[in-house]
N, C-alpha and C positions, 0 to 999 in steps of 0.2 A: 556354614563355612564362610570365613572371611576371605575376601578376594584381594589379591595383590594389586596395588595401584598400578595404573598403566605405565607409569614412569619406570617401574621396576620390571614389569613383564615386557622386556624390550622386543621380543619376537612377536608380540601381539599388539594390535593397534588400540584396542579398547578393553575396559574392564568386562564388558559384556561378552566379548569374544573369548576372554580367558575363562569366564564362568561357563560358557558353553563348552569350551574344551574340557574342563574338569567334569562337567555334567555328562559328557559323552561316555565316561567310564561307567559301565553298567554291570551290576551284579549278575544279571541274567546272562549277559554275553561272556563274562568271565567264567561263569559256571558252564556254559556251552563249550568253551574252549577246553576246560579241564575234562569235561565228559568225553570230548572228541579224542583226546590223546591219552586218556587213562587206560592204556593197554600195555602189557609187558613189552618193553622196547629196548632191551639190552642189545648192544652193538653186535655181539657174537651169538648169544643164545636165543635171541628173539629178532634175528636179523631182518626178516621180512617186515615185521611191525616197525622196527627201527627205521627202515627205509620209507615205509608208508607215512610215518609221522614226519620225517624229514621233508618228504615231497609236499605234504600238507602245509607245513610251515613255509616252505618255499613259495607255494601258491598264494598264501596269505600276504606275505611281504610284496610279492609281485603285483597282487591286486590293488595294493595301496600306492603303487607307482614307484616303488624302490627298485634300483638296479640290483638284482639278486643273483647270487651264484653259489655253487658249492665250492668249498675250499678244502684242499688237502685230502689225504687218504682216509680221513675219518668223517668226511662229509659234514663239516661245519657249514651252517647256512648263514651267509653274509649278505646283508641288505644295506646298500649305500643310497644316500639321498642325491639324486642327480641334479637337484635344484640348489644344493648348498653352494655358497660362494666363499666360504672360509677355507683356509689351508688346514685348520684344525677341526677335529670332530669330538663330540661326546660319544663314547661307546657304551651301549647298554647290552648286557649279555645274560644268558641263562642256558644251562644245559638241558637238552631234551631227552636224553637217554634215561633209562631206569636200571635198577639192579635186575638180575635175571628173574623172569617170571613174576614180577611185581607190577601192579597197575600204576604205581608212582603218581598218585594224584597231587600230593603235596610235594613229593620229591621226584620230578621237579615240575609237574604239570601246573602248579599254582604260579610258578615263576614264568613259565612260558606264556601263560595267560596274561600276566602283567606285561610281559615283553610285547606281545602282539597287540594288546589293547593300547599300550603307549604308542606303538608305531602307527597304529591306525589314527589315533587322535592327532599326532604331530603331522601326519600327511595331510590331514584335513584343515587343521587350524594354524599350523606353523610350518608350511611346506618348504620354507627356505632354511629351516633350522639345520645346522651342520651336525648331523647325527648318523651313527652307524649302529645297526642292530646285528647281533650275532647269536645264533642258537648253536651252542657247542655240543658236540657229541663226545661220548667216552669220558665224561667226568667220573663215572663210576668205575673206570679202569685206570685210575691214577692220573686224572686230569690231562690225558695225552692229547685230547682234541684241542683244548685251549693252549697247551704247550706248543703244539704244532703251529697254531695260529700266531702266537707271539714270536716263536723262534724263526719261522719260515715266512709266513705271510707278511708280517709287519716289516721285516727286514727287506723284502723285495717290492713292497708297494709304496705308494706316495702318501699313505695314510699317516697323518700326524695326530696323535691322541692327546687331547687336553685333559680329559678325566674319564674314568671307567666306573661303571656301576654294575656289579654282578648280583643277580637275584638268585638266592639259594633258599628255596622253601619259604614262601611268604604267605601261606594261606591258612595256617592252623593257629587258632587263638581260643583261649578258654579262661573263664573267671573262676575255675575250680581252685580251692585252696591247695597249696603245696603241689601245684602242677608244674612248677618250673625248677629245674636243677641247673648246675653249671659245671664247666670243665674244672678239673683239678688245677690249682695254682692260678686261676683266673685273677688278674690284678685288681678287679673291682667286685663289690658285692652286688648281686642282682636280686630283683624281687622274687618272691616265692610263688607268685601267680603268673601264669604264662599268657598274658594278654597284651604284650608290647612287641614292637618291632625293634630288632637289634640292628645297629649300623656300626660297622667295624672298619677302621682305617689304621694304617701304619704311619711311620715317620713322614713318608712322602705324600700322604693323603690326609693328614690330621686336620688341615683346614677345611677339607670337604666334609668331615664329620660335623664341624661347627655349622657349616652352611645348611646341611640337611636338618640338624636339630633346630636351628633358628626358624627355618621355614615351617617345620612341624609345629613348633610352639605358637607361631604367629597365625598360621592359616589353617591348620588342622589340629586344634587343641584337643579334640576328642580322641585322637590317635596318640597313644603313649609311645614315644620313641626314646630309646636308650642308646647312647653312643659309647663306643669303646675305642680309645686311642692307644696304640701300641708303640712304645718307644724302646730304643736300644736293642732292637731285635728280639724282644721278648716273645714274639710269635714263634721263634725257633724253640723256645722252652715249653710251649703249650701247643703240641701238635694239632689239637682240635681246631685251632684258629686258622689253620691253613688247608682245610679240607674241601675247598671249592675253587672255582676257576679264577678267583681274584689272585691266587698265589703266583701264577706265572707272570702276571703284570707286576706284582710287588717285586719279584726277583729281578725284573728289568728296570726297576726304579720308576715305573709308570704309576701316577696317582690313581688308586683304585679303592673302591669301597665294596664291602659285601653287605647286602641287605638280607636279613634272615629272621625267621620265627624261632630260630635256635635249634631246629631239627630234632634230633633224638633227646635233647635236653628238655623237650616239652612234648613232642608228638609221640604218643605211645604206638603209633602205627608205622613208625620209621622202618623202612626196608621189610615191611610185612605185607601179606596179601590184603590186609585191612586198610591199606593206604588208598582209600577210595574217595570219589568226589563228594559224597554226602557227609564226610567227616570234616570238611573244610568250613571256614567262616568267611562267606563271600562279602559281608560288610567290611570285615577287616581287610580282605584282599583288595577291595575297591579303594579303601583309604590309602593303603600302601601304594597302589598304582597311581593314585592322584598325587601323592607326595613325590613320586618319581617324576611325574610330569612337571610338577612345580619346579623341581630341581633342574630339569633339562631346560625349561623355559627361562629360568632365572640366571643362567650362566652368562658371565661377562665375556664379551668378544672384543 
């Protein structure tokens, strides 16, 4: 892995500290997190498990030193950095609920693992980084958790968001031929092999797509990253492009990206009992989490 020069990694003092930060992302730890939360955890139908996972995520964020609280009637878990000195923050989010009676290892345990691992690394190596982590609930019920956060929490808090990164299934990768399909009417052609990370932005976040792609090409060339920029409201014509918690931010004009392994367009276990931890590729998940870290550390303030 090529290391960002210290002049670019403004939140870290040396190349060595950046390398240590990236190296702190462990496949073993990511696997442990996925194993811990891969129980049916739908908000209504598996309510006790849903609360158990929410409490566990709360405890993780708190143990890293973040000011953590539950937000709203859907119990979104919000973690703020008390050491941050900027008026603006990077928001990194992922939903923690699953569909009823499904273990949800990729959907969305993989993303929660990336979320927590990133939060832990930043707390240790870049403790003053202006960052907010949110584990959303009820994504599987029409995005109502993230909608409540955007509509109610943001309007009543002093939180000013510079950019948003929503993680939506980031752990399934395969080199099997013809393992990748795509939504109807997608404006670009994508590969037929499902071994890449997809990054998607709209008009307000198109520059963020370029930032992530450039970081990936320069510093994680072994991770294939494909970017999709949506213009002229084309996301309204392809409903599959709005199926996660980035959508409420887009609707408010807040720059947001969705990071994804493309869900059911690749993963045959989507919304099935077979969406279990052993089906994931933890080397892929580690690289995605490292790229997320690089993006957070490289933000201009």
